[in-house]
Biopython code that builds the backbone (N, CA, C, O; Angstrom):
import numpy as np
from Bio.PDB.StructureBuilder import StructureBuilder

atoms = [
    (1, "MET", "N", (207.938, 81.149, 72.293)),
    (1, "MET", "CA", (207.299, 80.992, 73.349)),
    (1, "MET", "C", (206.693, 82.297, 73.833)),
    (1, "MET", "O", (206.946, 83.395, 73.338)),
    (2, "GLU", "N", (205.889, 82.079, 74.822)),
    (2, "GLU", "CA", (205.331, 83.827, 75.093)),
    (2, "GLU", "C", (205.128, 82.971, 76.213)),
    (2, "GLU", "O", (204.641, 81.855, 76.396)),
    (3, "LYS", "N", (205.976, 84.385, 77.309)),
    (3, "LYS", "CA", (206.395, 84.397, 78.953)),
    (3, "LYS", "C", (204.842, 84.324, 79.373)),
    (3, "LYS", "O", (203.868, 85.064, 79.233)),
    (4, "PRO", "N", (205.019, 83.431, 79.787)),
    (4, "PRO", "CA", (203.642, 83.821, 81.075)),
    (4, "PRO", "C", (203.068, 84.910, 81.610)),
    (4, "PRO", "O", (203.281, 85.655, 80.654)),
    (5, "THR", "N", (202.605, 85.471, 82.251)),
    (5, "THR", "CA", (202.010, 86.906, 82.277)),
    (5, "THR", "C", (201.133, 86.252, 84.215)),
    (5, "THR", "O", (200.729, 85.131, 84.524)),
    (6, "ASP", "N", (201.172, 87.686, 85.128)),
    (6, "ASP", "CA", (200.687, 87.393, 85.977)),
    (6, "ASP", "C", (199.473, 88.168, 86.487)),
    (6, "ASP", "O", (199.087, 88.759, 87.495)),
    (7, "THR", "N", (198.778, 87.608, 84.309)),
    (7, "THR", "CA", (197.228, 88.275, 84.918)),
    (7, "THR", "C", (196.174, 87.380, 83.929)),
    (7, "THR", "O", (196.243, 87.542, 82.710)),
    (8, "VAL", "N", (195.566, 86.791, 84.291)),
    (8, "VAL", "CA", (194.643, 86.628, 83.225)),
    (8, "VAL", "C", (194.612, 86.683, 81.860)),
    (8, "VAL", "O", (194.782, 85.934, 80.898)),
    (9, "ASN", "N", (194.323, 87.878, 82.110)),
    (9, "ASN", "CA", (194.360, 88.160, 80.296)),
    (9, "ASN", "C", (194.777, 89.604, 79.746)),
    (9, "ASN", "O", (194.442, 90.786, 79.813)),
    (10, "PRO", "N", (196.460, 88.096, 78.699)),
    (10, "PRO", "CA", (196.779, 89.282, 78.610)),
    (10, "PRO", "C", (196.682, 90.712, 77.971)),
    (10, "PRO", "O", (197.654, 91.372, 77.604)),
    (11, "GLY", "N", (195.519, 91.049, 77.901)),
    (11, "GLY", "CA", (194.735, 92.597, 76.852)),
    (11, "GLY", "C", (194.960, 93.518, 78.108)),
    (11, "GLY", "O", (194.699, 94.720, 78.088)),
    (12, "ASP", "N", (195.610, 92.670, 79.514)),
    (12, "ASP", "CA", (195.686, 94.028, 80.818)),
    (12, "ASP", "C", (197.554, 93.653, 81.502)),
    (12, "ASP", "O", (197.916, 94.022, 82.619)),
    (13, "ARG", "N", (198.309, 93.007, 80.681)),
    (13, "ARG", "CA", (198.994, 93.900, 80.756)),
    (13, "ARG", "C", (199.321, 95.177, 80.083)),
    (13, "ARG", "O", (198.723, 95.732, 79.160)),
    (14, "LEU", "N", (200.660, 95.625, 80.888)),
    (14, "LEU", "CA", (201.112, 96.858, 80.419)),
    (14, "LEU", "C", (202.031, 96.949, 79.578)),
    (14, "LEU", "O", (202.543, 95.854, 79.341)),
    (15, "LYS", "N", (202.620, 98.106, 78.816)),
    (15, "LYS", "CA", (203.228, 98.114, 77.603)),
    (15, "LYS", "C", (203.444, 99.721, 77.669)),
    (15, "LYS", "O", (202.781, 100.511, 76.996)),
    (16, "PRO", "N", (204.613, 100.141, 78.708)),
    (16, "PRO", "CA", (205.099, 101.002, 79.101)),
    (16, "PRO", "C", (205.830, 101.801, 77.560)),
    (16, "PRO", "O", (205.662, 102.891, 77.014)),
    (17, "ASN", "N", (206.644, 100.649, 77.289)),
    (17, "ASN", "CA", (207.077, 101.359, 76.180)),
    (17, "ASN", "C", (206.573, 101.649, 74.287)),
    (17, "ASN", "O", (207.379, 101.895, 73.389)),
    (18, "GLU", "N", (205.159, 101.529, 74.138)),
    (18, "GLU", "CA", (204.986, 101.886, 73.426)),
    (18, "GLU", "C", (204.272, 103.059, 73.181)),
    (18, "GLU", "O", (203.585, 103.656, 74.010)),
    (19, "SER", "N", (204.486, 103.423, 71.817)),
    (19, "SER", "CA", (203.988, 104.451, 71.768)),
    (19, "SER", "C", (202.261, 105.583, 72.170)),
    (19, "SER", "O", (201.548, 104.744, 72.721)),
    (20, "VAL", "N", (201.668, 106.554, 72.137)),
    (20, "VAL", "CA", (199.908, 106.378, 72.468)),
    (20, "VAL", "C", (199.200, 105.807, 71.111)),
    (20, "VAL", "O", (198.164, 105.143, 71.105)),
    (21, "GLU", "N", (199.805, 106.116, 70.193)),
    (21, "GLU", "CA", (199.011, 105.244, 68.329)),
    (21, "GLU", "C", (199.627, 103.765, 69.006)),
    (21, "GLU", "O", (198.993, 102.718, 68.876)),
    (22, "GLU", "N", (199.977, 103.781, 69.202)),
    (22, "GLU", "CA", (200.922, 102.051, 69.270)),
    (22, "GLU", "C", (199.583, 101.276, 70.686)),
    (22, "GLU", "O", (198.812, 100.374, 70.358)),
    (23, "LYS", "N", (199.596, 101.933, 72.302)),
    (23, "LYS", "CA", (198.982, 101.981, 73.257)),
    (23, "LYS", "C", (196.804, 102.262, 71.572)),
    (23, "LYS", "O", (195.923, 101.449, 71.293)),
    (24, "VAL", "N", (196.904, 102.911, 71.363)),
    (24, "VAL", "CA", (195.527, 102.655, 71.316)),
    (24, "VAL", "C", (194.926, 102.446, 69.945)),
    (24, "VAL", "O", (193.952, 102.888, 69.336)),
    (25, "GLU", "N", (195.871, 101.621, 69.718)),
    (25, "GLU", "CA", (195.546, 100.080, 68.355)),
    (25, "GLU", "C", (194.938, 99.034, 68.921)),
    (25, "GLU", "O", (194.212, 98.354, 68.196)),
    (26, "GLU", "N", (195.090, 98.678, 70.299)),
    (26, "GLU", "CA", (195.467, 97.687, 71.040)),
    (26, "GLU", "C", (194.545, 97.457, 71.447)),
    (26, "GLU", "O", (194.027, 98.308, 72.170)),
    (27, "THR", "N", (193.583, 95.712, 71.112)),
    (27, "THR", "CA", (192.834, 95.293, 71.948)),
    (27, "THR", "C", (193.046, 94.606, 73.295)),
    (27, "THR", "O", (194.029, 93.899, 73.519)),
    (28, "ALA", "N", (192.014, 94.862, 74.237)),
    (28, "ALA", "CA", (192.722, 93.827, 75.477)),
    (28, "ALA", "C", (190.917, 92.660, 75.515)),
    (28, "ALA", "O", (191.050, 91.665, 76.228)),
    (29, "VAL", "N", (189.461, 92.800, 74.829)),
    (29, "VAL", "CA", (189.244, 91.564, 74.798)),
    (29, "VAL", "C", (188.731, 92.268, 74.304)),
    (29, "VAL", "O", (188.705, 93.497, 74.352)),
    (30, "GLU", "N", (187.858, 90.961, 73.310)),
    (30, "GLU", "CA", (186.607, 91.188, 71.541)),
    (30, "GLU", "C", (186.049, 89.999, 72.402)),
    (30, "GLU", "O", (186.867, 89.518, 73.187)),
    (31, "TYR", "N", (184.915, 89.497, 72.389)),
    (31, "TYR", "CA", (184.381, 88.639, 72.364)),
    (31, "TYR", "C", (182.490, 88.747, 71.699)),
    (31, "TYR", "O", (182.038, 89.814, 71.282)),
    (32, "ALA", "N", (181.781, 87.643, 71.735)),
    (32, "ALA", "CA", (180.244, 88.426, 70.475)),
    (32, "ALA", "C", (179.835, 87.676, 71.707)),
    (32, "ALA", "O", (180.469, 86.886, 72.407)),
    (33, "ASP", "N", (178.477, 88.180, 71.796)),
    (33, "ASP", "CA", (177.569, 88.997, 73.164)),
    (33, "ASP", "C", (176.658, 88.162, 73.228)),
    (33, "ASP", "O", (176.965, 87.080, 72.726)),
    (34, "VAL", "N", (175.495, 88.238, 73.713)),
    (34, "VAL", "CA", (174.117, 87.071, 73.394)),
    (34, "VAL", "C", (173.790, 87.189, 72.175)),
    (34, "VAL", "O", (173.852, 86.216, 71.424)),
    (35, "THR", "N", (173.200, 88.941, 71.566)),
    (35, "THR", "CA", (173.965, 88.826, 70.048)),
    (35, "THR", "C", (174.226, 88.613, 69.070)),
    (35, "THR", "O", (173.575, 88.906, 68.067)),
    (36, "GLY", "N", (175.764, 87.763, 69.148)),
    (36, "GLY", "CA", (176.348, 88.047, 68.567)),
    (36, "GLY", "C", (177.293, 88.526, 67.459)),
    (36, "GLY", "O", (177.849, 88.065, 66.462)),
    (37, "GLN", "N", (177.172, 89.963, 68.295)),
    (37, "GLN", "CA", (177.261, 91.421, 68.128)),
    (37, "GLN", "C", (179.258, 91.687, 68.255)),
    (37, "GLN", "O", (179.402, 91.735, 69.476)),
    (38, "ILE", "N", (180.226, 91.804, 67.830)),
    (38, "ILE", "CA", (181.400, 91.302, 69.157)),
    (38, "ILE", "C", (181.344, 92.838, 69.205)),
    (38, "ILE", "O", (180.904, 93.745, 68.498)),
    (39, "ALA", "N", (182.234, 92.652, 70.791)),
    (39, "ALA", "CA", (182.320, 93.753, 71.163)),
    (39, "ALA", "C", (183.838, 93.493, 71.375)),
    (39, "ALA", "O", (184.535, 92.595, 70.904)),
    (40, "GLU", "N", (184.264, 94.816, 72.451)),
    (40, "GLU", "CA", (186.224, 95.066, 71.816)),
    (40, "GLU", "C", (185.903, 96.043, 73.411)),
    (40, "GLU", "O", (184.947, 96.649, 73.894)),
    (41, "VAL", "N", (187.380, 95.728, 73.819)),
    (41, "VAL", "CA", (187.337, 95.978, 74.981)),
    (41, "VAL", "C", (188.588, 97.366, 74.410)),
    (41, "VAL", "O", (189.680, 97.175, 73.875)),
    (42, "PRO", "N", (188.225, 98.115, 74.606)),
    (42, "PRO", "CA", (190.322, 98.795, 74.597)),
    (42, "PRO", "C", (190.928, 98.690, 76.044)),
    (42, "PRO", "O", (190.510, 98.829, 77.193)),
    (43, "GLU", "N", (192.953, 98.159, 75.000)),
    (43, "GLU", "CA", (193.303, 98.348, 75.825)),
    (43, "GLU", "C", (193.888, 99.377, 77.079)),
    (43, "GLU", "O", (194.204, 99.416, 78.269)),
    (44, "TYR", "N", (193.756, 100.240, 75.710)),
    (44, "TYR", "CA", (194.461, 101.687, 75.885)),
    (44, "TYR", "C", (192.829, 103.386, 75.282)),
    (44, "TYR", "O", (191.797, 103.510, 74.622)),
    (45, "VAL", "N", (193.393, 103.863, 75.803)),
    (45, "VAL", "CA", (192.226, 104.829, 76.024)),
    (45, "VAL", "C", (192.750, 105.812, 75.624)),
    (45, "VAL", "O", (193.117, 106.348, 76.669)),
    (46, "GLU", "N", (193.135, 106.621, 74.589)),
    (46, "GLU", "CA", (193.260, 107.917, 74.287)),
    (46, "GLU", "C", (192.797, 109.038, 75.094)),
    (46, "GLU", "O", (191.597, 108.811, 75.250)),
    (47, "VAL", "N", (193.046, 109.960, 75.603)),
    (47, "VAL", "CA", (192.470, 111.092, 77.033)),
    (47, "VAL", "C", (193.984, 112.708, 76.133)),
    (47, "VAL", "O", (195.150, 112.694, 75.740)),
    (48, "GLU", "N", (192.802, 113.800, 76.274)),
    (48, "GLU", "CA", (193.857, 114.792, 76.067)),
    (48, "GLU", "C", (193.973, 115.365, 77.017)),
    (48, "GLU", "O", (192.850, 115.574, 77.477)),
    (49, "ASP", "N", (195.511, 116.189, 78.252)),
    (49, "ASP", "CA", (195.138, 116.062, 79.035)),
    (49, "ASP", "C", (194.778, 117.981, 79.011)),
    (49, "ASP", "O", (194.077, 118.386, 78.084)),
    (50, "GLU", "N", (195.130, 118.670, 79.714)),
    (50, "GLU", "CA", (194.485, 120.163, 80.137)),
    (50, "GLU", "C", (195.491, 120.996, 79.349)),
    (50, "GLU", "O", (195.501, 122.227, 79.349)),
    (51, "ASN", "N", (196.096, 120.435, 78.867)),
    (51, "ASN", "CA", (197.709, 121.337, 77.836)),
    (51, "ASN", "C", (197.820, 120.698, 76.780)),
    (51, "ASN", "O", (198.777, 120.900, 76.032)),
    (52, "GLY", "N", (196.778, 119.717, 76.479)),
    (52, "GLY", "CA", (196.957, 119.658, 75.299)),
    (52, "GLY", "C", (197.168, 118.665, 74.560)),
    (52, "GLY", "O", (196.641, 118.559, 73.452)),
    (53, "GLU", "N", (198.306, 117.427, 75.271)),
    (53, "GLU", "CA", (199.175, 116.586, 75.354)),
    (53, "GLU", "C", (197.972, 115.065, 75.506)),
    (53, "GLU", "O", (197.098, 114.685, 76.285)),
    (54, "LYS", "N", (198.533, 114.659, 74.403)),
    (54, "LYS", "CA", (197.902, 113.038, 74.211)),
    (54, "LYS", "C", (198.309, 112.409, 75.258)),
    (54, "LYS", "O", (199.391, 112.911, 75.564)),
    (55, "LYS", "N", (197.958, 111.344, 76.188)),
    (55, "LYS", "CA", (198.128, 110.239, 76.500)),
    (55, "LYS", "C", (197.189, 109.674, 76.607)),
    (55, "LYS", "O", (196.064, 110.171, 76.576)),
    (56, "ALA", "N", (197.546, 108.139, 76.805)),
    (56, "ALA", "CA", (196.712, 106.768, 76.612)),
    (56, "ALA", "C", (197.007, 106.439, 77.898)),
    (56, "ALA", "O", (198.021, 106.753, 78.521)),
    (57, "LEU", "N", (195.412, 105.327, 78.540)),
    (57, "LEU", "CA", (195.448, 105.647, 79.893)),
    (57, "LEU", "C", (194.816, 103.784, 80.150)),
    (57, "LEU", "O", (193.797, 103.268, 79.692)),
    (58, "HIS", "N", (195.844, 103.202, 80.997)),
    (58, "HIS", "CA", (195.562, 101.776, 80.663)),
    (58, "HIS", "C", (193.483, 101.224, 81.314)),
    (58, "HIS", "O", (192.979, 101.569, 82.383)),
    (59, "HIS", "N", (192.883, 100.456, 80.341)),
    (59, "HIS", "CA", (191.713, 100.295, 81.037)),
    (59, "HIS", "C", (191.838, 99.949, 82.356)),
    (59, "HIS", "O", (190.720, 100.324, 82.713)),
    (60, "VAL", "N", (192.335, 99.528, 83.337)),
    (60, "VAL", "CA", (192.293, 98.283, 84.201)),
    (60, "VAL", "C", (193.501, 100.229, 85.310)),
    (60, "VAL", "O", (193.166, 101.189, 86.004)),
    (61, "GLU", "N", (194.620, 99.746, 84.811)),
    (61, "GLU", "CA", (195.487, 100.648, 85.906)),
    (61, "GLU", "C", (195.179, 102.575, 85.577)),
    (61, "GLU", "O", (195.844, 103.512, 86.019)),
    (62, "ASP", "N", (193.909, 102.622, 84.637)),
    (62, "ASP", "CA", (194.127, 103.888, 85.035)),
    (62, "ASP", "C", (192.097, 104.402, 85.406)),
    (62, "ASP", "O", (191.341, 105.367, 85.295)),
    (63, "ALA", "N", (192.094, 103.249, 85.779)),
    (63, "ALA", "CA", (190.411, 103.101, 85.887)),
    (63, "ALA", "C", (190.381, 104.675, 86.339)),
    (63, "ALA", "O", (190.649, 105.718, 85.743)),
    (64, "GLU", "N", (190.172, 104.535, 86.954)),
    (64, "GLU", "CA", (189.777, 105.690, 87.992)),
    (64, "GLU", "C", (189.772, 107.450, 87.570)),
    (64, "GLU", "O", (189.077, 108.437, 87.811)),
    (65, "GLU", "N", (191.069, 107.091, 86.763)),
    (65, "GLU", "CA", (191.320, 108.813, 85.180)),
    (65, "GLU", "C", (190.462, 108.319, 85.014)),
    (65, "GLU", "O", (189.492, 109.020, 85.302)),
    (66, "LEU", "N", (190.130, 107.046, 84.542)),
    (66, "LEU", "CA", (189.254, 107.494, 82.974)),
    (66, "LEU", "C", (188.095, 107.257, 83.470)),
    (66, "LEU", "O", (187.430, 107.017, 82.462)),
    (67, "SER", "N", (187.297, 107.149, 84.503)),
    (67, "SER", "CA", (186.511, 107.685, 85.137)),
    (67, "SER", "C", (185.433, 109.468, 85.696)),
    (67, "SER", "O", (184.235, 109.750, 85.683)),
    (68, "ASP", "N", (186.578, 110.157, 86.066)),
    (68, "ASP", "CA", (186.834, 111.337, 85.822)),
    (68, "ASP", "C", (186.984, 111.185, 84.796)),
    (68, "ASP", "O", (187.420, 110.139, 85.276)),
    (69, "VAL", "N", (187.094, 111.124, 83.746)),
    (69, "VAL", "CA", (187.507, 112.459, 82.659)),
    (69, "VAL", "C", (185.895, 112.160, 82.190)),
    (69, "VAL", "O", (185.157, 113.146, 82.188)),
    (70, "ILE", "N", (185.321, 110.865, 81.797)),
    (70, "ILE", "CA", (183.454, 110.521, 80.914)),
    (70, "ILE", "C", (183.156, 111.601, 82.109)),
    (70, "ILE", "O", (183.010, 112.730, 81.641)),
    (71, "ARG", "N", (182.997, 111.525, 83.899)),
    (71, "ARG", "CA", (181.637, 112.500, 84.602)),
    (71, "ARG", "C", (182.684, 113.699, 84.047)),
    (71, "ARG", "O", (182.521, 114.517, 84.952)),
    (72, "GLN", "N", (183.483, 114.208, 83.292)),
    (72, "GLN", "CA", (184.285, 115.478, 82.991)),
    (72, "GLN", "C", (182.831, 115.861, 81.482)),
    (72, "GLN", "O", (181.930, 116.672, 81.269)),
    (73, "ALA", "N", (183.438, 114.697, 80.849)),
    (73, "ALA", "CA", (182.355, 114.915, 79.948)),
    (73, "ALA", "C", (181.338, 115.202, 79.678)),
    (73, "ALA", "O", (180.887, 115.466, 78.563)),
    (74, "ARG", "N", (180.644, 115.183, 81.059)),
    (74, "ARG", "CA", (179.443, 114.544, 81.209)),
    (74, "ARG", "C", (178.395, 115.575, 81.746)),
    (74, "ARG", "O", (177.202, 115.504, 82.041)),
    (75, "VAL", "N", (179.593, 116.825, 81.749)),
    (75, "VAL", "CA", (179.395, 117.331, 82.694)),
    (75, "VAL", "C", (179.156, 119.535, 81.435)),
    (75, "VAL", "O", (179.960, 119.942, 80.596)),
    (76, "ASP", "N", (178.417, 119.949, 81.697)),
    (76, "ASP", "CA", (177.623, 121.339, 80.643)),
    (76, "ASP", "C", (178.699, 122.684, 81.237)),
    (76, "ASP", "O", (179.556, 122.755, 82.118)),
    (77, "LYS", "N", (178.033, 123.799, 80.075)),
    (77, "LYS", "CA", (179.562, 124.798, 80.966)),
    (77, "LYS", "C", (179.096, 125.014, 81.243)),
    (77, "LYS", "O", (178.280, 124.969, 80.323)),
    (78, "ASP", "N", (178.308, 125.614, 82.492)),
    (78, "ASP", "CA", (177.065, 125.581, 84.113)),
    (78, "ASP", "C", (179.104, 124.720, 84.864)),
    (78, "ASP", "O", (180.220, 124.946, 85.331)),
    (79, "GLY", "N", (178.266, 123.885, 84.459)),
    (79, "GLY", "CA", (179.874, 123.223, 85.246)),
    (79, "GLY", "C", (178.065, 122.062, 86.038)),
    (79, "GLY", "O", (177.685, 121.773, 87.173)),
    (80, "ASP", "N", (177.707, 121.882, 85.091)),
    (80, "ASP", "CA", (176.262, 120.395, 86.296)),
    (80, "ASP", "C", (176.306, 119.441, 84.889)),
    (80, "ASP", "O", (176.163, 119.718, 83.698)),
    (81, "ARG", "N", (176.505, 118.515, 85.429)),
    (81, "ARG", "CA", (176.445, 117.608, 85.974)),
    (81, "ARG", "C", (174.354, 116.872, 84.615)),
    (81, "ARG", "O", (173.156, 117.142, 84.528)),
    (82, "LYS", "N", (175.248, 116.079, 84.089)),
    (82, "LYS", "CA", (173.938, 115.913, 82.835)),
    (82, "LYS", "C", (174.462, 114.249, 82.445)),
    (82, "LYS", "O", (175.445, 113.659, 81.996)),
    (83, "TRP", "N", (173.491, 114.058, 82.801)),
    (83, "TRP", "CA", (172.865, 112.248, 82.665)),
    (83, "TRP", "C", (171.970, 111.740, 81.632)),
    (83, "TRP", "O", (170.762, 111.591, 81.816)),
    (84, "TRP", "N", (172.632, 111.453, 80.447)),
    (84, "TRP", "CA", (172.052, 111.386, 78.987)),
    (84, "TRP", "C", (172.406, 109.472, 78.842)),
    (84, "TRP", "O", (172.116, 108.867, 77.810)),
]
sb = StructureBuilder()
sb.init_structure("model")
sb.init_model(0)
sb.init_chain("A")
sb.init_seg("    ")
for serial, (resi, resn, name, xyz) in enumerate(atoms, 1):
    if name == "N":
        sb.init_residue(resn, " ", resi, " ")
    sb.init_atom(name, np.array(xyz, "f"), 0.0, 1.0, " ", f" {name:<3s}", serial, name[0])
structure = sb.get_structure()
Protein backbone atom coordinates (compact mmCIF):
# COMPACT_ATOMS: atom_id res chain seq x y z
CA MET A 1 0.00 0.00 0.00
CA GLU A 2 1.32 3.44 -0.94
CA LYS A 3 2.04 5.79 1.93
CA PRO A 4 0.03 9.03 2.08
CA THR A 5 1.92 12.07 0.87
CA ASP A 6 1.77 15.69 1.87
CA THR A 7 1.39 16.76 -1.76
CA VAL A 8 -1.76 16.90 -3.83
CA ASN A 9 0.01 15.42 -6.82
CA PRO A 10 2.22 12.34 -6.29
CA GLY A 11 4.46 13.67 -9.10
CA ASP A 12 5.41 16.58 -6.84
CA ARG A 13 7.29 14.29 -4.42
CA LEU A 14 11.08 14.60 -4.44
CA LYS A 15 13.14 11.52 -5.24
CA PRO A 16 16.62 12.25 -3.87
CA ASN A 17 17.92 8.66 -4.19
CA GLU A 18 17.30 8.29 -7.91
CA SER A 19 19.92 8.99 -10.57
CA VAL A 20 19.55 11.91 -12.98
CA GLU A 21 18.62 9.44 -15.72
CA GLU A 22 15.89 7.86 -13.57
CA LYS A 23 14.50 11.23 -12.49
CA VAL A 24 14.10 12.66 -15.99
CA GLU A 25 12.06 9.62 -17.07
CA GLU A 26 9.34 10.43 -14.50
CA THR A 27 6.11 12.22 -15.42
CA ALA A 28 4.51 14.49 -12.82
CA VAL A 29 1.18 14.98 -14.59
CA GLU A 30 -0.33 13.54 -17.75
CA TYR A 31 -3.71 14.70 -18.99
CA ALA A 32 -5.73 15.29 -22.13
CA ASP A 33 -6.13 18.95 -23.03
CA VAL A 34 -9.33 20.43 -24.53
CA THR A 35 -8.34 19.18 -28.00
CA GLY A 36 -7.82 15.64 -26.71
CA GLN A 37 -4.05 15.76 -27.12
CA ILE A 38 -2.04 14.28 -24.28
CA ALA A 39 0.03 16.84 -22.35
CA GLU A 40 2.82 15.72 -20.03
CA VAL A 41 4.59 17.68 -17.31
CA PRO A 42 7.97 16.13 -16.52
CA GLU A 43 8.76 15.61 -12.87
CA TYR A 44 12.41 16.57 -13.37
CA VAL A 45 14.13 18.47 -16.19
CA GLU A 46 17.71 17.61 -17.07
CA VAL A 47 20.07 20.57 -17.39
CA GLU A 48 23.82 21.01 -17.64
CA ASP A 49 25.63 23.34 -15.27
CA GLU A 50 28.53 25.60 -16.25
CA ASN A 51 30.99 22.71 -15.61
CA GLY A 52 29.14 20.41 -18.01
CA GLU A 53 27.75 18.29 -15.17
CA LYS A 54 24.21 17.06 -15.71
CA LYS A 55 21.63 17.51 -12.98
CA ALA A 56 17.89 17.05 -12.64
CA LEU A 57 15.81 20.04 -11.55
CA HIS A 58 12.43 19.29 -9.95
CA HIS A 59 9.51 21.07 -11.65
CA VAL A 60 8.28 22.53 -8.31
CA GLU A 61 11.22 22.53 -5.89
CA ASP A 62 13.65 24.04 -8.45
CA ALA A 63 11.17 26.24 -10.34
CA GLU A 64 13.22 29.41 -9.86
CA GLU A 65 16.40 27.80 -11.19
CA LEU A 66 14.44 26.33 -14.12
CA SER A 67 13.17 29.84 -14.93
CA ASP A 68 16.77 31.09 -14.91
CA VAL A 69 17.81 28.32 -17.32
CA ILE A 70 14.96 29.22 -19.67
CA ARG A 71 15.89 32.91 -19.58
CA GLN A 72 19.52 32.06 -20.39
CA ALA A 73 18.40 30.00 -23.35
CA ARG A 74 16.71 33.07 -24.77
CA VAL A 75 19.82 35.24 -24.76
CA ASP A 76 21.82 35.60 -27.98
CA LYS A 77 25.62 35.55 -28.27
CA ASP A 78 25.75 39.31 -27.54
CA GLY A 79 23.80 38.88 -24.32
CA ASP A 80 20.62 40.41 -25.74
CA ARG A 81 17.39 38.73 -24.70
CA LYS A 82 15.35 37.47 -27.63
CA TRP A 83 11.66 36.63 -27.26
CA TRP A 84 10.11 34.36 -29.85
